[in-house]
C-alpha positions as CSV (number, residue, x, y, z in Angstrom):
1,M,0.5,3.3,-17.0
2,E,3.1,1.4,-14.9
3,T,1.7,-1.3,-12.6
4,H,3.3,-3.5,-10.0
5,F,1.7,-5.7,-7.4
6,G,-1.7,-4.5,-8.5
7,L,-0.8,-0.9,-8.0
8,S,-1.3,1.4,-10.9
9,Y,1.2,4.3,-10.7
10,H,-0.3,7.8,-11.1
11,E,2.3,10.1,-9.6
12,T,5.9,9.0,-8.6
13,T,9.1,10.4,-7.3
14,E,9.9,11.7,-10.7
15,T,6.6,13.6,-11.2
16,T,6.3,15.0,-7.7
17,N,9.9,15.9,-6.9
18,G,9.9,13.2,-4.3
19,R,6.9,14.6,-2.4
20,F,4.5,11.7,-2.8
21,F,3.6,8.5,-4.6
22,L,0.0,8.1,-5.6
23,A,-1.4,4.8,-6.9
24,T,-4.8,3.1,-7.3
25,S,-5.7,-0.6,-7.1
26,N,-8.6,-2.8,-8.0
27,I,-8.6,-5.4,-5.3
28,P,-10.6,-8.6,-5.9
29,A,-12.9,-9.8,-3.1
30,N,-10.9,-13.0,-2.7
31,D,-7.5,-11.2,-2.5
32,P,-5.6,-12.5,0.6
33,G,-4.4,-8.9,1.4
34,T,-1.0,-8.0,2.7
35,P,1.1,-9.5,5.4
36,W,1.9,-7.4,8.5
37,H,4.4,-4.8,7.4
38,L,5.7,-1.3,8.2
39,H,7.3,1.6,6.3
40,T,10.0,3.5,8.2
41,N,10.3,6.3,5.7
42,E,6.7,7.0,4.5
43,D,3.4,7.8,6.0
44,E,0.6,6.0,4.1
45,W,-3.0,7.1,3.4
46,I,-5.7,4.6,2.2
47,L,-8.8,6.0,0.6
48,V,-11.6,3.5,-0.4
49,I,-13.2,4.7,-3.6
50,S,-15.6,1.7,-3.7
51,G,-16.0,-1.6,-1.9
52,A,-14.4,-2.0,1.6
53,L,-11.2,-2.9,3.2
54,R,-10.3,-4.0,6.7
55,V,-7.1,-2.3,7.8
56,D,-5.5,-3.6,11.0
57,A,-3.5,-0.6,12.2
58,L,-3.3,1.9,15.1
59,D,-4.1,-1.0,17.6
60,K,-7.5,-1.8,16.1
61,Q,-9.4,-3.2,13.2
62,N,-10.5,-0.4,11.0
63,L,-13.4,-1.1,8.5
64,L,-13.0,1.3,5.6
65,E,-16.0,1.6,3.4
66,Q,-16.6,3.9,0.4
67,G,-15.2,7.4,1.1
68,A,-13.2,6.4,4.2
69,L,-9.7,7.6,4.6
70,L,-7.1,6.3,7.0
71,K,-3.6,7.7,7.7
72,I,-1.0,5.2,8.8
73,P,2.1,7.0,10.2
74,K,5.5,5.7,9.3
75,G,6.8,3.0,11.7
76,E,3.2,1.7,12.4
77,W,2.6,-2.0,11.8
78,H,-0.4,-2.6,9.5
79,R,-2.0,-4.9,7.1
80,W,-5.1,-4.8,5.0
81,M,-7.6,-7.3,3.4
82,P,-10.8,-7.0,1.5
83,A,-14.0,-6.6,3.5
84,S,-16.5,-6.7,0.6
85,E,-18.1,-9.4,-1.5
86,T,-17.3,-7.3,-4.6
87,P,-13.9,-5.9,-5.8
88,S,-12.7,-2.7,-4.1
89,H,-11.2,0.3,-5.8
90,V,-8.6,1.9,-3.5
91,L,-6.3,4.9,-3.7
92,F,-2.9,4.7,-1.8
93,L,-0.8,7.7,-1.2
94,F,2.7,7.5,0.4
95,S,4.7,10.6,1.5
96,P,7.5,11.2,0.8
97,A,7.8,9.2,-2.5
98,G,10.2,6.4,-3.0
99,V,8.4,3.3,-2.0
100,E,7.2,2.8,-5.6
101,R,10.8,2.0,-6.5
102,M,10.6,-0.9,-3.9
103,F,7.5,-2.3,-5.5
104,R,9.2,-2.0,-9.0
105,E,12.3,-3.9,-7.8
106,M,10.2,-6.6,-5.9
107,A,8.2,-7.3,-9.1
108,Q,11.5,-7.8,-11.0
109,N,13.1,-9.9,-8.2
110,P,10.4,-11.8,-6.3
111,D,12.9,-14.1,-4.7
112,K,14.6,-11.2,-3.0
113,I,11.6,-9.4,-1.4
114,G,13.1,-9.4,2.1
115,A,16.4,-7.8,1.1
116,I,14.7,-5.3,-1.2
117,S,12.1,-4.2,1.3
118,E,14.9,-3.7,3.9
119,K,16.8,-1.6,1.4
120,Y,13.8,0.8,1.2
121,G,13.1,0.9,4.9
122,S,10.1,-1.5,4.9
123,V,9.7,-4.7,6.9
124,F,7.3,-7.5,6.0
125,L,6.4,-10.4,8.4
126,D,5.8,-13.8,6.9
């Protein structure tokens, strides 16, 4: 199974005719989380399978515990971080697909993350 940035790829552009990208991640309790970012092309869904995440999005802090689902519309600034003392198992879905190509390129060229994210319509703040 292909994995980049801790995301295990389950369904991609190639397997869904571009409809969605589905990945899971096991996030350690001490993971720093993501910086503030947005995706201009994709809506993103986060489903917590176990553990908990704090997702800052939609103008509030959202505590997502086991079974919780949050949709983040494209163009919405957001970030997430662990909110559990144990690892969290999380499912991420992006629609339409394509953002997985960004993660793939970023893993291969970590010194060019800004340019690569811009190419795929995503913006990350430092």
